[in-house]
N, C-alpha and C positions, 0 to 999 in steps of 0.2 A: 443289267440282267435281262432287259427286254429283248435285245438282239438274239440272245441265247435261247429264250423261250420261243421267239419267232422261228428259229431255225428248226425246232421240233415240230412245227406245224406244216412244213413244206414237203413232207414225204409221207407216204402211208404207213401207219402203225396203229396199234390198238389204243395208244394214249393220245392220238391226235387231238381229239376234242378237249381232253383234260388241259394240254398245253396251250391250246388256243384260247381257252377261257382264262387261264392264268395270264397269258400274254395281253389279251384284250383288257382284262381288269387292271393290269399294270400300266398300260399306256393311257387308259381312261378315256379313250376317244373312239368314236364309231369307226368301224372298219368298212371297207367297200363291199358292195354286193358281190363283186368278183371273188374277194378273199373269202367270204362266207361260202360261196359255191365251191371253191377249191377245197375247203375243209370237208364239205359234204362228199366231194368226189373222192378225196383221200380216204375217208372213212369206208366208203363203198369199195374202193379199190383194194384196201387192206384185206378184206374178206374174200375178194375175188382171188387175190394172190395166194392166200392161205388155202382155198379150196381148189385151186388149179390142179387137174388130175394128170397133166402131162407137162413135160418141160417146155414145149413149144408155146402152150397157152400161158404158162407161168411167165416166160420170158416177154411175151406180148403185153402182159399186165405191167411188168416192170417198165417197159418202154413207155406205156401209157402214163406213168407217174411223171415222165419228162424231168427226171432228176438224175444227172449223171452219177453223182456220188452214191446215191441210193441203189442204182442198178449195179454199179461196179462192186460195192460191198456184198450185196446179196448174191451176185453171180460168183464171185471169187470165194465167198464163204461156202457156197454149194459145191463148187468144184473141190474144195479141200476135203469134202467127204466122199467125192467120187471123181478122181482125177481122170478116169477113163471114159468120161461121158463126152464123147466126140461131138455129139450133136450140140451140147451146150457151148463147148469150146468154139465151134465154128459160128454159131449164132452170135457169140460174144465178139469174135473177130470181125465179122461183117458189120456188126453194129458199130464198133470202133472205127471202121474204115471211114464212116461218114461223120463221126463225132470227133475223133481224135486219132489221126493217122499214126502219129508217132507212138502213142500208147498202144496202138494196134501191133506195130512192129515188135514191141516187147512181149506181148501176148503170143504172137507168132513164134518168137524165139523160144518161149517156154513150151508151146505146143509141140514144135518140131523135135524137142529133146525128149518129151514123153512118148511121142509116136515116131520113132526113128524110121519105121517102115512106110510112113505116109509121104512118098516122093512127090505126090501131086501137090500137097499142101507146101512142101519145101520149095517146090518150083514157084508157087504162087508168092511164098514169102520173099524169095529172091526178087521177083518182079516188083513187089511192093517197095522193097528197100531201094531199088533203082529209081523209084518214083518219089519216095518220101524220105529216103535216107540222107546221110548214113545212119546206121544203128550202132550204138555203143553198147557193148555187153561186157560182163566180167566172167564169162564161162571160161574154163581152162581148155575147151575144145571148140573155139569158134568156127563157124563156117567161113568159107572163102570170102563171102560178101559182107561179113560182120567185121567190126573194129573193136579191138580190146580197149576198154577204157570206161569211164563213167559218162553220164549225160553231158552232152555238149551244151555249152551256155546258149540259152535261147531255144533249146529243143527239149527242155525238161518235160516230163509227163504233165498232163492236164490236171490241175487241182481245182476242185469246185470251191468257189468263194461266195459267201453271201453278201451281197451288197444292196443296201436300201437307202438311197439318198433322201428318201422322203420319211425316214424314221423320225417319229415325233419325239421331241425332246420334252423333258419335264420342266415345269416352271414351279418355283416354290410358292409364288404368289401370283394373283392376277392384279394385285395392287400392292403398293408398298405397305400399306396398313389401312384398316378401317377404324382407326382410333388408337390410343396409346396403350390401352389395357387388353389387348388381344391375347386370348389364351386357348381358344378352341379352333378347330379346323374341320372343314368338310370338303369333299372332293366333288367337282362338278365340271362338265364340259372339258374333261381332260386336264384340268388345272386344279391347284389347291387355292381356295379362297379363304383368307383369314378374316374372321369376323368377331365381333363383340356385340351381343344384344344390348349390353349396357350402353354402348355408344349409339346403337341403333342405325348406324350408317348403312349396313347391309339391307335393312328394311326399306330404305329409300328406293332401292332398285326393285321395282315391283313386277318384273318380267323374267324371273329366273327360269330358264328352260334347261332342265337337267337331263343329260344324255349319258348312256353307257354305264357310268358308275355313280352311286350315291351313298356316301357314308355320313352318318349323322350321330353324334354322340354329345350328350350334355348332361350335367348333374341335375338340371331342372327337367323333370319328366314331361313337362308340358311345352317345352320349348319348340319342339318340331311342329306341334299344332299351331303355335303362334307364328312360326316362320311360314308355314304353308298357307295360313290365312292372309298374311300380310304381303308376302313376297313371291310365292311360288306360283308360276304361270302354268308349267307343264312338266311332266316327268315321263321319260321314256327309257329310264335306266334298266339295264339288264342284270346289273350286279348291284344289289342293295344290302347295306348293313346298317342296322339301327341298334343303338344301345341306350338303355335306361330311359325309354320313352313310353308314354301312355297315349295312344291315339285311338280315334274312332274308327269304326269299320269303313265309313265314308272316306275318311283321310287315307286309310290303307288302300282302298280301291283306287284312289287318286294316284297312288304311287305305282300300283301293280296292274291297273286296269288295262293297260296297253296289251297285256297278254304275252310279252316276250321275256319276262324275268326268267333267267337261267340259274342265278345263284341268289339265295336269300339267307341272310343271317340275322337273327333276332336275339340279342342279348339283353336279358332283363327288360324286354319290351313286350307290352301287352296290347292287344286289340280289343276294343270294347264294342259289343253290339248294342243295338238300340234298347234291348231289355236289360242292359247293364251286365250281361254275362260276357265272359271272355270268349273270343273266337278259338275254337278247338284246332288241334293239329290237322285233323281231317278236313275241317272247313277251310283252313288256311291253304292247304295244298290244292284244293279245288280251284282256288282263285289264281294260281299260277301253273297253268297246264303245261308249260314248256320248262318247268323247273328241272335242273340237272344236279344241283347241290343245295341242300337245306340244313341248317344247323341253328 
């Protein structure tokens, strides 16, 4: 599922941040500063594209996204609503000349049939075929320099593929077990760690540094407090989910005090202040200034 989520973070649209958060939470590992910057750029670029007041500026913003598939789908979709937009046709052709010459020939082939009177473009089309051809078409009225047939093997149009050799794989455990009676699990540092406080093996590791995602659930409502006191060294998680826990305000601040929490889910979990009152919703939200999702 993660590769599909990642795909939706690589081009501008209004749900870019939503899919990025789902992706990062799924892989449970920190992403690079470059990836975060790309997400911010795509968010900004989406609104620039939406607000572009002319086709030239709109096309420039599409190019700025540096995603062939994204540009191709948007341009061809726009042309479907206005096939007579010569300016867009020509910008698209000139763009393809540098990116995918063979795809350019097929767009030329369509253009010259919509605009039969444009002999200048027909001449340029023939010149490009001499350089990058042959061009195989299925029209019933091919030009003299075109060849009837389907795509020649090895000359098929460009198809955008997402490849990520560094895609992080999941691990079910960071150790085969921490005892025989393991029944609970929490996620840390991009991996699932199986533990049992009855066996107390996890407590022996006193320098747990939790990054990106922290999910803690236990039938004992004081178990998180025990774990934090004995084994937790640092927490920089941006995605936190706690269930059935009772923790102090000081403990909660230890989890969220870094200020970068974006998603917080508290299920049957209560935060107790020094005066024994529960932390209110408004007070909780003030402690997570970068929150995007809270339940």
